[in-house]
C-alpha positions in Angstrom: -110.4 123.7 -16.9 -113.6 125.4 -17.9 -116.1 125.7 -15.1 -119.9 126.4 -15.3 -120.9 129.5 -13.3 -124.1 129.9 -11.4 -125.9 131.4 -14.3 -125.1 128.6 -16.7 -122.4 130.2 -18.8 -118.7 129.1 -18.7 -115.9 130.8 -16.9 -112.8 130.6 -19.1 -109.1 131.1 -18.2 -107.4 133.8 -20.2 -103.8 133.7 -19.2 -101.8 130.5 -19.7 -98.9 131.4 -17.5 -100.5 133.9 -15.2 -101.0 133.1 -11.5 -104.6 134.3 -11.7 -107.6 133.5 -13.8 -110.1 136.0 -15.1 -113.4 135.7 -16.8 -113.4 136.9 -20.4 -116.7 138.7 -20.1 -118.4 138.0 -23.3 -117.5 135.2 -25.7 -118.8 132.6 -23.3 -119.7 129.1 -24.4 -123.4 128.4 -24.7 -124.6 124.9 -24.4 -127.8 125.0 -26.2 -130.3 122.1 -26.4 -131.1 120.4 -29.7 -129.0 119.0 -32.5 -126.7 121.5 -34.1 -126.8 122.1 -37.8 -123.6 120.8 -39.2 -123.7 123.4 -42.0 -124.1 126.3 -39.7 -121.1 127.8 -38.0 -120.2 130.7 -35.8 -119.4 133.7 -38.0 -122.0 133.0 -40.6 -124.5 135.8 -41.4 -127.1 134.5 -39.0 -124.6 133.6 -36.2 -122.0 136.4 -35.9 -118.8 136.1 -33.9 -119.3 138.1 -30.7 -116.7 140.8 -30.0 -117.0 141.2 -26.3 -113.5 142.5 -25.7 -111.8 145.6 -27.1 -109.3 145.7 -28.7 -110.2 142.6 -30.6 -108.0 140.5 -32.9 -109.0 137.5 -35.0 -107.0 135.7 -37.6 -109.3 133.8 -39.9 -110.2 133.1 -43.5 -113.2 133.8 -45.7 -112.4 130.7 -47.9 -114.4 128.1 -46.0 -117.4 130.3 -45.4 -120.8 130.7 -47.0 -121.7 133.5 -49.3 -125.1 135.0 -48.4 -124.5 138.7 -49.1 -123.4 140.0 -52.5 -123.5 143.8 -52.0 -123.7 146.6 -49.4 -125.8 149.7 -49.5 -122.8 152.0 -48.8 -121.2 150.9 -52.0 -123.9 149.0 -53.9 -122.1 149.2 -57.2 -119.3 146.9 -55.9 -119.6 143.2 -56.0 -118.9 141.4 -52.7 -120.3 138.1 -54.0 -117.6 136.0 -52.3 -117.9 134.3 -48.9 -118.1 136.5 -45.8 -117.5 136.4 -42.0 -119.8 138.4 -39.7 -118.9 140.0 -36.3 -121.1 141.7 -33.7 -120.1 144.1 -31.0 -121.8 146.3 -28.3 -120.4 149.8 -28.2 -120.7 151.1 -24.6 -120.7 154.9 -25.3 -120.2 157.5 -28.0 -116.8 157.4 -29.6 -114.8 156.3 -32.6 -114.8 152.7 -33.7 -111.7 151.6 -35.7 -111.4 148.4 -37.8 -108.2 147.4 -39.6 -107.8 144.5 -42.0 -104.6 142.8 -42.9 -104.3 140.3 -45.7 -106.0 142.3 -48.5 -103.2 141.9 -51.0 -102.0 139.7 -53.9 -104.6 137.1 -54.8 -106.7 137.8 -51.6 -109.2 140.7 -51.8 -111.3 141.1 -48.7 -113.1 144.2 -47.6 -114.5 145.8 -44.4 -118.1 146.8 -43.9 -119.6 148.4 -40.8 -123.3 147.8 -40.4 -126.0 149.0 -38.0 -128.0 145.8 -38.4 -128.1 142.5 -40.4 -131.0 143.6 -42.5 -130.8 142.5 -46.1 -132.9 142.4 -49.2 -132.2 140.0 -52.1 -128.7 139.2 -50.9 -127.9 142.9 -50.4 -127.1 144.4 -47.0 -129.3 147.5 -46.5 -127.7 149.0 -43.3 -124.1 149.7 -44.3 -122.5 152.7 -42.5 -119.0 152.6 -44.0 -116.7 150.5 -46.2 -113.0 150.2 -46.9 -110.6 147.6 -48.2 -108.0 148.1 -45.3 -109.1 150.4 -42.6 -112.2 152.3 -41.5 -113.1 154.6 -38.7 -116.6 155.7 -37.7 -118.0 158.0 -35.1 -120.7 155.9 -33.4 -123.1 156.2 -30.5 -123.8 153.5 -28.0 -125.4 150.5 -29.5 -125.0 147.2 -31.4 -123.0 147.1 -34.6 -121.8 144.5 -37.0 -118.6 144.2 -39.1 -118.6 142.1 -42.2 -115.4 140.9 -43.8 -116.4 139.9 -47.3 -114.6 138.6 -50.4 -114.6 140.9 -53.4 -116.2 139.7 -56.7 -116.5 136.0 -55.9 -114.9 133.1 -54.1 -111.7 133.1 -56.1 -110.5 136.1 -54.1 -111.4 134.7 -50.7 -108.5 134.0 -48.3 -106.9 134.5 -44.9 -107.0 137.8 -43.1 -106.5 139.4 -39.6 -109.1 141.7 -38.3 -108.3 144.2 -35.5 -111.0 146.3 -33.9 -110.6 149.0 -31.3 -112.7 151.7 -29.8 -111.8 155.2 -28.3 -114.6 156.8 -26.2 -115.2 160.5 -26.7 -113.2 162.5 -24.1 -111.7 159.6 -22.2 -108.7 157.4 -22.2 -108.8 153.9 -23.6 -106.3 151.5 -22.0 -105.5 147.9 -23.1 -102.7 145.4 -22.6 -100.2 144.7 -25.4 -97.8 142.3 -23.8 -96.6 141.4 -20.3 -95.5 144.8 -18.8 -96.7 146.8 -21.8 -99.9 148.8 -21.9 -101.3 151.0 -24.7 -103.4 154.1 -23.9 -105.1 156.4 -26.4 -107.2 159.5 -26.1 -109.0 161.8 -28.5 -109.0 165.4 -27.4 -111.6 167.8 -28.8 -109.4 170.7 -27.8 -105.9 170.6 -26.5 -103.1 173.2 -27.1 -105.3 175.1 -29.5 -106.9 172.3 -31.5 -108.1 168.7 -31.7 -105.5 166.1 -30.8 -105.0 162.4 -30.8 -102.6 161.0 -28.3 -101.1 157.5 -28.2 -99.1 156.2 -25.2 -97.1 153.0 -24.5 -96.3 152.4 -20.9 -93.5 149.9 -20.4 -92.3 148.4 -17.1 -88.6 148.0 -17.8 -88.1 146.3 -14.4 -89.9 143.1 -15.4 -88.0 140.0 -16.5 -88.0 139.6 -20.3 -89.0 143.3 -21.0 -86.4 145.2 -23.1 -86.4 148.5 -25.0 -83.7 149.0 -27.7 -83.2 150.6 -31.1 -83.6 148.7 -34.3 -81.7 149.9 -37.5 -83.3 150.0 -40.9 -81.9 148.6 -44.1 -82.4 151.6 -46.2 -85.8 153.3 -45.6 -88.3 151.1 -43.9 -91.4 151.9 -42.0 -91.8 151.6 -38.3 -94.2 148.7 -38.7 -92.0 146.9 -41.1 -89.0 147.2 -38.8 -90.9 146.2 -35.7 -92.4 143.1 -37.3 -89.2 141.9 -38.7 -87.5 142.4 -35.4 -90.2 140.5 -33.5 -91.1 143.5 -31.3 -94.4 143.8 -29.5 -94.5 147.6 -29.9 -92.5 150.5 -31.3 -92.2 154.2 -32.1 -90.2 155.8 -34.9 -86.7 156.7 -33.7 -83.8 159.1 -34.5 -83.3 161.7 -37.2 -81.9 160.8 -40.7 -80.8 162.3 -44.0 -82.5 162.1 -47.3 -81.2 158.6 -48.0 -82.3 157.3 -44.5 -78.8 157.5 -43.2 -78.9 158.1 -39.5 -77.6 161.4 -38.1 -78.6 160.4 -34.6 -76.6 158.1 -32.3 -77.6 154.4 -32.7 -76.0 151.9 -30.3 -77.3 148.4 -29.9 -76.0 145.7 -27.5 -72.9 147.7 -26.8 -72.0 148.1 -30.5 -71.9 151.7 -31.8 -73.4 152.0 -35.3 -73.9 155.7 -35.6 -72.9 158.8 -33.6 -74.7 162.1 -33.3 -73.9 164.4 -36.2 -74.0 167.2 -33.7 -74.3 167.2 -30.0 -77.8 166.0 -29.0 -79.8 164.8 -26.1 -79.9 161.0 -26.2 -81.9 158.2 -24.5 -79.9 155.2 -23.3 -80.3 152.0 -21.4 -78.0 150.2 -19.0 -77.2 146.5 -19.5 -79.8 145.9 -16.8 -82.4 147.8 -18.9 -82.6 151.0 -16.7 -83.5 154.0 -18.9 -81.6 157.3 -18.7 -81.3 160.6 -20.8 -78.1 162.5 -21.3 -76.5 164.9 -23.7 -73.9 163.2 -26.0 -71.4 165.2 -28.0 -71.0 164.9 -31.8 -69.0 161.8 -32.8 -68.8 160.5 -29.3 -69.7 157.2 -27.7 -71.7 156.8 -24.5 -69.8 154.1 -22.6 -72.3 153.6 -19.8 -75.1 152.9 -22.3 -75.7 149.4 -23.5 -78.3 150.7 -26.0 -78.7 154.3 -27.1 -80.7 156.5 -29.6 -80.1 160.2 -30.3 -83.0 162.7 -30.2 -83.6 166.4 -30.4 -84.1 167.9 -27.8 -84.6 167.3 -24.1 -88.2 168.2 -23.1 -88.3 167.7 -19.3 -86.0 167.2 -16.4 -86.8 166.3 -12.7 -90.5 166.5 -13.4 -90.5 170.0 -14.9 -90.7 171.2 -18.5 -87.3 172.1 -19.7 -86.9 172.3 -23.5 -83.2 172.5 -24.5 -83.8 173.2 -28.2 -81.0 175.8 -28.4 -78.4 173.6 -26.9 -79.3 170.9 -29.5 -79.1 173.6 -32.2 -82.7 173.2 -33.3 -84.4 176.0 -35.3 -87.1 178.3 -33.8 -89.8 176.9 -36.2 -88.9 173.3 -35.2 -89.3 174.2 -31.5 -92.4 176.4 -31.7 -94.2 175.0 -34.7 -97.3 172.8 -34.4 -96.2 169.5 -35.7 -96.7 165.7 -35.1 -94.4 164.7 -32.3 -92.8 161.5 -31.0 -91.1 161.2 -27.7 -89.7 159.0 -25.0 -90.0 159.7 -21.3 -88.9 158.2 -18.0 -91.4 157.9 -15.1 -90.9 156.6 -11.6 -90.2 152.9 -10.9 -88.4 152.4 -14.1 -91.5 152.9 -16.2 -90.8 154.1 -19.7 -93.3 156.2 -21.7 -93.3 156.1 -25.5 -95.8 158.6 -26.9 -97.0 160.4 -30.0 -99.3 163.4 -30.7 -100.6 163.6 -34.3 -100.7 166.6 -36.6 -101.0 167.8 -40.2 -104.4 166.0 -40.7 -107.9 166.2 -39.3 -106.8 163.6 -36.7 -104.7 166.2 -34.9 -103.5 169.8 -35.0 -99.9 169.1 -33.8 -98.0 170.8 -30.9 -94.8 172.7 -30.2 -92.0 171.1 -28.2 -93.1 173.0 -25.2 -96.6 171.7 -25.3 -95.4 168.2 -26.0 -93.1 168.4 -23.0 -96.0 169.6 -20.8 -98.2 166.8 -22.0 -95.5 164.2 -21.2 -95.1 165.7 -17.7 -98.9 165.4 -17.2 -98.6 161.7 -18.2 -96.1 161.3 -15.3 -92.7 161.9 -16.9 -89.8 163.1 -14.8 -87.4 163.3 -17.8 -88.4 163.4 -21.4 -86.8 163.5 -24.9 -88.1 164.5 -28.3 -87.4 162.1 -31.2 -88.0 162.5 -34.9 -91.5 163.7 -35.7 -93.5 165.2 -38.6 -94.3 162.6 -41.2 -92.2 160.0 -39.4 -94.4 160.1 -36.2 -95.7 156.5 -35.8 -96.7 154.3 -32.9 -97.3 150.6 -33.7 -98.3 147.5 -31.6 -98.4 143.9 -32.5 -102.0 143.8 -31.2 -103.4 146.7 -33.2 -101.0 147.6 -35.9 -100.4 151.3 -36.5 -102.3 153.0 -33.7 -101.8 156.7 -34.5 -102.4 158.7 -37.7 -99.1 159.0 -39.6 -99.3 162.1 -41.7 -97.0 161.4 -44.6 -99.9 160.8 -46.9 -101.8 163.8 -45.7 -104.9 161.7 -44.8 -106.3 161.0 -41.3 -105.9 157.2 -41.6 -103.4 154.6 -40.5 -101.7 154.2 -43.8 -99.4 157.2 -44.0 -96.2 155.8 -42.6 -92.8 157.2 -43.7 -89.7 155.1 -44.2 -87.3 155.8 -41.4 -83.7 155.0 -40.4 -84.4 153.6 -36.9 -87.1 152.8 -34.4 -87.3 152.4 -30.6 -88.7 148.9 -30.2 -90.3 147.1 -27.2 -89.7 143.4 -26.6 -91.7 141.6 -24.0 -93.3 138.2 -23.3 -96.6 137.9 -25.0 -99.8 137.9 -23.0 -100.4 134.3 -24.2 -104.1 134.3 -23.4 -105.9 131.0 -23.9 -108.3 130.4 -26.7 -111.9 131.6 -26.2 -114.6 129.0 -27.0 -118.2 128.8 -28.3 -119.6 125.3 -28.0 -123.1 124.4 -28.9 -125.0 121.1 -29.0 -127.0 118.6 -27.1 -125.7 117.4 -23.7 -128.4 114.8 -23.1 -127.2 111.4 -21.8 -126.3 108.7 -24.4 -126.8 105.0 -24.5 -124.4 102.8 -26.4 -124.6 103.4 -30.1 -126.1 106.9 -29.7 -124.2 109.9 -31.0 -123.5 113.4 -29.6 -122.7 116.3 -31.9 -121.1 119.6 -30.9 -120.5 122.7 -33.0 -117.2 124.3 -31.8 -115.5 127.6 -32.5 -112.2 128.7 -30.9 -110.5 132.1 -31.2 -107.0 133.0 -30.1 -107.3 136.5 -28.5 -103.7 137.2 -29.5 -104.4 136.8 -33.2 -103.0 133.3 -33.8 -104.5 131.0 -36.4 -106.3 128.2 -34.5 -106.4 124.5 -35.5 -108.5 122.0 -33.6 -108.0 118.4 -32.4 -110.3 116.1 -30.4 -110.1 113.0 -28.2 -112.0 111.4 -25.4 -111.6 109.4 -22.2 -114.1 106.8 -23.4 -114.0 103.8 -25.7 -116.4 105.2 -28.2 -115.6 106.7 -31.5 -114.8 110.5 -31.6 -114.5 112.3 -34.9 -113.6 115.9 -35.8 -114.9 117.6 -38.9 -112.4 120.5 -39.0 -114.0 123.4 -40.9 -110.9 125.5 -40.7 -110.8 129.0 -39.2 -111.1 127.7 -35.7 -114.4 126.0 -36.3 -115.4 122.3 -36.4 -118.0 119.7 -35.6 -117.2 117.1 -32.9 -119.1 113.8 -32.9 -118.9 111.1 -30.2 -120.6 107.7 -30.5 -121.1 106.0 -27.2 -119.7 102.5 -26.6 -121.1 99.6 -24.5 -117.8 99.6 -22.5 -117.8 103.3 -21.9 -117.7 104.5 -18.2 -120.7 106.3 -16.9 -119.0 109.6 -17.7 -116.9 110.3 -20.7 -115.0 113.6 -21.2 -114.6 115.0 -24.7 -111.4 117.0 -24.8 -111.1 119.5 -27.6 -107.7 121.3 -28.0 -107.0 124.5 -29.8 -103.4 124.9 -31.2 -101.6 127.9 -32.6 -98.5 127.1 -34.6 -98.5 123.6 -33.0 -98.5 124.9 -29.5 -101.4 124.3 -27.2 -103.5 127.4 -26.9 -106.3 126.1 -24.6 -108.7 123.2 -24.3 -112.4 122.5 -23.7 -113.7 119.5 -21.7 -117.3 118.4 -22.1 -118.7 115.7 -19.9 -121.0 113.2 -21.5 -123.1 110.8 -19.5 -123.4 107.3 -20.9 -126.2 105.1 -19.6 -125.8 101.3 -19.8 -122.1 101.2 -20.3 -119.5 99.7 -18.0 -119.1 101.0 -14.4 -116.9 104.0 -14.2 -113.2 103.7 -13.3 -112.1 104.9 -9.9 -114.2 105.8 -7.0 -114.0 108.6 -4.5 -110.6 110.2 -4.4 -108.4 110.0 -1.3 -110.5 107.4 0.5 -113.3 109.8 1.3 -116.9 108.6 1.6 -119.4 110.4 -0.6 -121.1 113.3 1.0 -124.5 112.8 2.5 -123.9 109.1 3.4 -124.9 107.6 6.7 -124.7 104.2 8.3 -128.1 102.7 8.5 -129.3 101.0 11.7 -128.1 97.5 11.8 -125.1 98.3 9.7 -122.3 95.7 9.7 -118.5 96.1 9.6 -116.1 93.3 8.9 -114.4 91.7 11.9 -111.2 93.3 12.8 -112.3 96.7 11.6 -110.0 96.8 8.5 -110.5 96.0 4.9 -108.2 93.3 3.6 -105.2 94.1 1.6 -104.9 92.8 -1.9 -108.6 92.2 -2.4 -109.3 90.7 -5.8 -111.9 92.0 -8.0 -115.0 89.9 -8.4 -117.0 88.6 -11.3 -120.0 90.8 -11.9 -118.5 94.2 -11.0 -118.2 96.7 -8.2 -118.9 96.4 -4.5 -121.7 98.8 -3.7 -120.4 101.6 -1.5 -117.0 100.5 -0.7 -114.1 98.1 -1.3 -113.0 95.3 -3.5 -113.8 91.8 -2.2 -111.1 89.4 -1.1 -111.9 86.1 -2.7 -115.3 84.9 -3.7 -116.8 84.8 -7.2 -120.4 85.7 -7.1 -122.5 85.8 -10.2 -123.9 88.9 -11.8 -126.3 90.8 -9.7 -125.4 89.0 -6.5 -123.8 90.4 -3.5 -120.0 89.9 -3.2 -119.2 87.1 -0.7 -115.7 87.0 0.4 -113.6 86.5 3.5 -113.5 89.7 5.5 -115.1 91.7 2.7 -118.0 94.0 2.6 -120.9 92.7 0.6 -122.0 94.7 -2.4 -124.3 94.9 -5.3 -122.8 93.9 -8.7 -124.5 95.8 -11.6 -122.0 94.8 -14.3 -122.5 91.9 -16.6 -121.3 88.4 -15.6 -117.7 87.8 -16.4 -116.6 91.4 -16.2 -113.4 91.4 -14.1 -113.1 94.4 -11.8 -110.1 96.5 -10.7 -109.5 96.8 -7.0 -108.3 100.4 -7.3 -110.9 102.8 -5.8 -113.3 99.9 -5.5 -114.6 100.5 -9.1 -114.2 97.6 -11.5 -113.2 98.0 -15.1 -113.9 95.4 -17.7 -110.9 93.2 -18.1 -109.1 94.8 -15.1 -107.4 92.9 -12.3 -108.3 93.1 -8.7 -106.0 94.5 -6.1 -105.5 96.7 -3.1 -107.1 100.0 -3.5 -105.3 103.3 -3.1 -106.1 106.0 -0.6 -106.4 106.4 3.1 -109.1 106.1 5.7 -112.7 106.8 4.8 -113.9 110.1 6.3 -117.6 110.0 5.8 -120.0 107.1 6.3 -122.2 105.7 3.5 -125.1 103.4 3.5 -123.7 99.8 4.0 -125.6 96.8 2.8 -125.9 93.8 5.0 -123.1 91.3 4.6 -124.0 88.0 3.0 -122.5 84.6 3.7 -118.8 84.5 4.4 -118.8 87.8 6.3 -118.9 87.9 10.0 -120.6 91.0 11.2 -121.5 92.7 14.4 -125.1 93.2 15.4 -126.5 96.4 16.7 -128.6 99.3 15.7 -126.0 101.9 16.5 -124.0 103.5 13.7 -120.4 102.5 13.3 -117.5 105.0 13.1 -115.0 103.8 10.5 -111.5 103.1 11.6 -108.9 105.8 11.4 -106.8 104.0 8.8 -107.6 101.6 6.0 -105.2 99.7 3.8 -107.8 99.5 1.1 -108.5 102.2 -1.4 -111.1 105.0 -1.8 -114.5 103.5 -2.0 -116.2 103.3 -5.3 -119.8 104.5 -5.3 -121.6 104.2 -8.6 -124.7 106.0 -7.2 -122.5 108.9 -6.0 -120.9 109.1 -9.4 -124.3 109.1 -10.9 -125.3 112.0 -8.8 -122.1 113.9 -9.9 -123.0 113.2 -13.5 -126.6 114.2 -12.8 -127.8 111.2 -14.7 -131.3 110.6 -13.6 -131.7 107.2 -15.2 -128.5 105.9 -13.6 -129.6 107.3 -10.3 -132.9 105.5 -10.6 -131.1 102.3 -11.4 -128.9 102.6 -8.3 -131.9 103.4 -6.1 -133.7 100.3 -7.5 -130.6 98.2 -6.6 -130.5 99.7 -3.1 -134.2 98.9 -2.6 -133.6 95.3 -3.7 -130.9 95.0 -1.1 -133.1 96.3 1.6 -135.8 93.9 0.6 -133.3 91.0 0.6 -132.2 92.1 4.1 -135.8 92.1 5.2 -136.2 88.6 4.0 -133.1 87.5 5.8 -134.3 89.1 9.0 -137.6 87.2 8.8 -135.7 83.9 8.2 -133.6 84.6 11.4 -136.8 85.1 13.4 
């Protein structure tokens, strides 16, 4: 459940099945005062979606959005007159900002724009830094930036998309989770092995339950990303070598079934049935009986923590071994960690490396044993969270679009992170009276990239409606009812594919409704209570079992009465029962559970144990025999009746000043009544 922190923001759980809860540092829910504008929504030009976590993924649509910008200064001749969605992020240091857009195909035409501000003139953005229809990268300094996803040439080409944003700081590693047991690391080198390089690394804990690494075969020539997506993988690198028709010349063994053998003897990576990785040399045409999965490579790069390139044994050429090329490799590290890695080449993204340099880099990363896989234009590293991470070179351009069709991949399967939805909720939280309406503007985002739908319900009797704006946004309205309890919870649920992805609970105070159901849990007295001098306790020291609820409502500070039917506003009078104040309307039948009546409920024995803290006790009225004395009374160790209801205590919890004043007024009336009774006795 969401909890307010000391500074007024909301701490949100991020992992559904994790044993710990972390605070997602930025997209916190802000509860602003004032009525929200039903037309405004998070993601509009004046209210951007905050990117406070990198990498960032959001599946959304431009279709339900407003159109406020028609063109951008970096490509002013192009029409972007359709609806747009705006994002804002804080870049912590100098580095390269990458944004990728999926969905720009067919009837949907949406484009990416990187902005330095939201400045505009006559529906034209005047601070555009870069634009692309699928992927853009920009060297940036520390500061605030904006990303606009806009529909090209009118609303007819608006539609769904997935935006992925990542950032690589200059000179440092960037690490982020992909799935449970799977981490992605990237680094941009200004100079390594004679030139600029870009390295991408997947670290996989193969010892974890549900984590598996295995080859996937292509049907003809398919790209790494196509194969990985179709197989349901969370990450992948390109695999073994192949001929011109994408027929594998490397060993491919999956689940114990041998599909291809090595065309000539090659070093090969394999996995036991338990998932433990190993590297061995496998002869041409031979099986590897101890391997449950296997994929042939060329050649071994490291053994026992030292660089050991066996290119001659694997019959590689000199140029293949010593040339500077894009490289893909797999390595084994201590504790059953598997490293899947690429170094780019043949474009401005990277100069490429020799097998010897590649082996040295993998040893630096912690490898004890390492194997080279197919490289060159095939070199690709993909994740479900970011898409193609490296810079495949088959198109000769330093972008993420240059994948080559391949015969096989080495794919990673692992349980998803399954982080809960992140929320932005805005609206008035002022107390309501029956007939008044509360309105909240809501936005939910699934950090794992799922498409969010919303639903809403309440714990009250009033009317709750949801105006679902699509795209994870909506307007929730609640109209208070005269029979609402003093506190109503609005419960808003975010779902992805029908599965619950997180919920938001918003407490609403209702003044003038029925008394709240249930009292203090577990029979505990509210904190801060004290027995007043002259306090009375029913004879025998125990509350009666099976006390019936009384007309008029709840006993003030304690238990349901046994018998008696006082009128509204009068103290409860019943055999052996504590007297109490009855704030509810005449005729309202109360429930004995917890000492808190509910309209139409039946009285009965309360649940819970002995009271643990004293509360102010009103003087019993007729029908209750009490003990005299100014000394406080210690409650008995055990009580058959339930936890004491305490409307004033609940009012304090709800922080409802008007209800608190009402309770204090009732308490004052009781004290005055007691004063009159004392004078009559004198």
